[in-house]
C-alpha positions in Angstrom: -87.4 -56.3 -26.7 -90.5 -58.6 -28.8 -90.3 -56.0 -31.8 -86.2 -56.9 -32.0 -86.8 -60.3 -31.6 -89.4 -60.4 -34.4 -87.4 -58.0 -36.6 -84.1 -60.4 -36.3 -86.0 -63.5 -37.1 -87.6 -61.7 -40.1 -84.5 -60.3 -41.4 -82.4 -64.0 -40.9 -85.3 -65.9 -42.9 -85.5 -63.0 -45.8 -81.4 -63.6 -46.3 -81.8 -67.5 -46.2 -84.4 -67.8 -48.6 -82.9 -65.4 -50.9 -79.4 -67.5 -51.4 -81.1 -71.0 -51.4 -83.3 -70.3 -54.3 -81.7 -70.7 -57.9 -80.7 -67.6 -59.4 -82.8 -68.7 -62.7 -86.4 -67.6 -60.6 -87.5 -64.3 -61.5 -87.4 -61.5 -59.3 -91.0 -61.8 -58.5 -90.9 -65.7 -57.5 -88.2 -64.8 -55.4 -89.9 -61.9 -53.5 -93.3 -63.7 -53.5 -91.2 -66.7 -52.0 -90.2 -64.0 -49.5 -93.0 -62.8 -48.7 -94.6 -66.0 -47.6 -91.8 -66.6 -45.5 -91.4 -63.6 -43.7 -95.5 -63.7 -43.1 -94.8 -67.6 -41.8 -92.2 -66.2 -39.7 -93.6 -63.5 -38.5 -97.0 -65.5 -36.9 -94.7 -68.3 -35.5 -92.7 -65.0 -34.2 -96.1 -64.0 -32.2 -97.2 -67.3 -31.0 -94.2 -67.5 -28.8 -94.9 -64.4 -27.4 -98.2 -65.2 -26.8 -97.5 -68.2 -25.1 -94.9 -66.6 -23.1 -97.3 -64.3 -22.2 -99.9 -67.0 -21.4 -97.1 -68.5 -19.3 -96.4 -65.3 -17.1 -100.7 -65.2 -16.7 -101.2 -68.9 -15.9 -98.0 -68.7 -13.3 -99.3 -66.9 -10.1 -96.7 -65.4 -8.6 -94.4 -67.4 -6.3 -91.2 -67.8 -4.9 -91.0 -71.6 -5.3 -91.4 -71.5 -9.2 -87.7 -71.2 -11.2 -89.1 -68.7 -13.9 -90.3 -66.7 -11.2 -87.3 -66.9 -9.1 -85.3 -65.9 -12.3 -87.4 -63.3 -13.2 -87.8 -61.7 -10.0 -83.5 -62.0 -9.5 -83.2 -60.0 -13.0 -86.0 -57.5 -11.9 -84.8 -56.5 -8.6 -81.4 -57.1 -9.0 -80.9 -55.3 -12.8 -84.2 -53.6 -13.8 -82.1 -50.2 -14.4 -79.8 -51.8 -16.3 -79.8 -52.5 -20.2 -81.2 -56.0 -21.6 -77.4 -57.1 -21.9 -77.1 -56.2 -17.9 -80.2 -57.9 -17.4 -79.3 -61.1 -19.1 -75.9 -61.3 -17.3 -77.7 -61.3 -14.2 -79.8 -64.1 -15.2 -76.6 -66.3 -16.0 -74.9 -65.8 -13.0 -77.5 -67.5 -11.4 -77.4 -69.9 -13.5 -73.6 -70.5 -13.2 -74.4 -71.1 -9.8 -76.8 -73.7 -9.8 -74.0 -75.3 -11.9 -71.5 -74.3 -9.4 -70.9 -77.2 -6.7 -70.3 -74.1 -4.3 -74.2 -73.0 -4.7 -77.8 -74.4 -4.1 -78.6 -77.0 -7.3 -82.2 -75.1 -7.9 -82.5 -71.8 -9.0 -84.9 -70.6 -6.1 -82.7 -71.8 -3.9 -79.7 -69.9 -5.4 -82.1 -66.5 -5.4 -82.8 -67.2 -2.0 -79.5 -68.5 -0.4 -78.9 -66.7 3.3 -78.5 -67.5 6.6 -80.8 -67.9 9.3 -80.7 -67.0 13.3 -81.4 -69.8 15.5 -84.7 -68.8 16.3 -85.4 -69.5 12.5 -86.0 -66.5 11.0 -83.9 -64.7 8.0 -80.3 -62.9 8.8 -81.3 -59.4 7.0 -77.8 -58.5 6.5 -76.0 -62.2 5.0 -78.4 -63.0 1.9 -76.9 -63.8 -1.5 -79.0 -61.0 -3.0 -80.0 -58.0 -0.9 -83.5 -57.6 -1.9 -84.8 -61.3 -1.0 -83.8 -60.0 2.6 -84.4 -56.2 2.8 -87.5 -56.7 4.6 -89.6 -55.1 1.5 -92.6 -57.0 -0.6 -91.1 -58.8 -3.2 -93.8 -58.9 -5.3 -92.9 -56.1 -8.6 -94.0 -53.0 -8.5 -97.6 -52.3 -9.7 -96.3 -49.2 -12.2 -93.6 -51.6 -13.0 -95.2 -54.6 -14.4 -93.8 -54.4 -17.8 -90.1 -54.6 -16.8 -91.0 -57.8 -14.7 -92.7 -58.7 -17.8 -89.2 -58.6 -19.9 -88.1 -60.1 -17.1 -90.0 -62.7 -17.1 -89.4 -63.4 -21.2 -86.1 -63.3 -20.2 -86.0 -66.0 -17.7 -87.2 -68.1 -20.0 -85.2 -67.8 -22.8 -82.3 -68.8 -20.5 -83.9 -71.4 -18.7 -84.9 -72.9 -22.2 -82.5 -71.9 -24.7 -79.2 -71.6 -22.3 -77.6 -69.0 -24.7 -74.0 -68.2 -24.7 -72.6 -66.8 -21.5 -71.0 -64.0 -22.0 -70.3 -63.1 -18.2 -67.7 -66.1 -18.9 -68.9 -68.0 -15.9 -69.1 -65.6 -13.5 -70.5 -66.5 -9.9 -70.3 -62.8 -8.8 -71.2 -59.1 -9.4 -71.2 -55.9 -7.6 -72.2 -52.2 -8.5 -69.3 -50.6 -9.5 -70.2 -48.0 -6.5 -68.8 -50.2 -3.9 -65.6 -52.7 -3.2 -66.4 -55.5 -1.3 -64.0 -57.7 0.3 -64.1 -60.5 -1.7 -63.3 -58.5 -5.0 -59.6 -59.2 -4.9 -59.8 -63.1 -4.4 -61.9 -63.1 -7.7 -60.9 -62.8 -11.5 -63.0 -60.0 -13.2 -64.4 -61.6 -15.9 -66.1 -58.1 -17.6 -68.0 -55.2 -16.9 -71.6 -54.6 -17.5 -73.1 -50.9 -17.7 -72.7 -50.9 -13.6 -72.0 -53.9 -12.7 -68.4 -56.0 -12.7 -68.6 -59.5 -12.9 -66.0 -62.2 -11.7 -65.7 -65.9 -11.6 -63.5 -67.8 -8.4 -60.0 -68.6 -8.9 -60.0 -72.0 -9.9 
């Protein structure tokens, strides 16, 4: 992911610089300018990546922190999906935060569930099954790189709010199941083996 981001930024910068300079300049001058701009962009991109890495390591894992709540949901719900699939799962969480039918914070959305009268979590009624499956919520030791990618996606989603290509979806399910609620909703898209839905207006 880091490599692709850097390549995209570098290519975009190079293209803009090339077209912004007068054709009166020599090829050598243009090339020198492009190389300088590319170097600057690469350095800036590396700093951004380092800052995100510092954020991961300086933010103890805790499901009261928005970044970790969103990253955990992306990780547990879609760690076997493509980059687009992971982003889509993250977008569903943000769409729920913006929807009055759901809690208004990221961690509350991710941990939304029902409780028994004794105060314990109803293990069969969580919005996202990983949160109440009775297992540890800490990312697997041998999948730290996947969690770090999920954390970087969470940072990007929270700070930049990119275009929502789920078209406002607030629900999704695996294509291996047919939940009872699917027929009452509008299917918006399908990414990998997840099908996404928004509510009827």
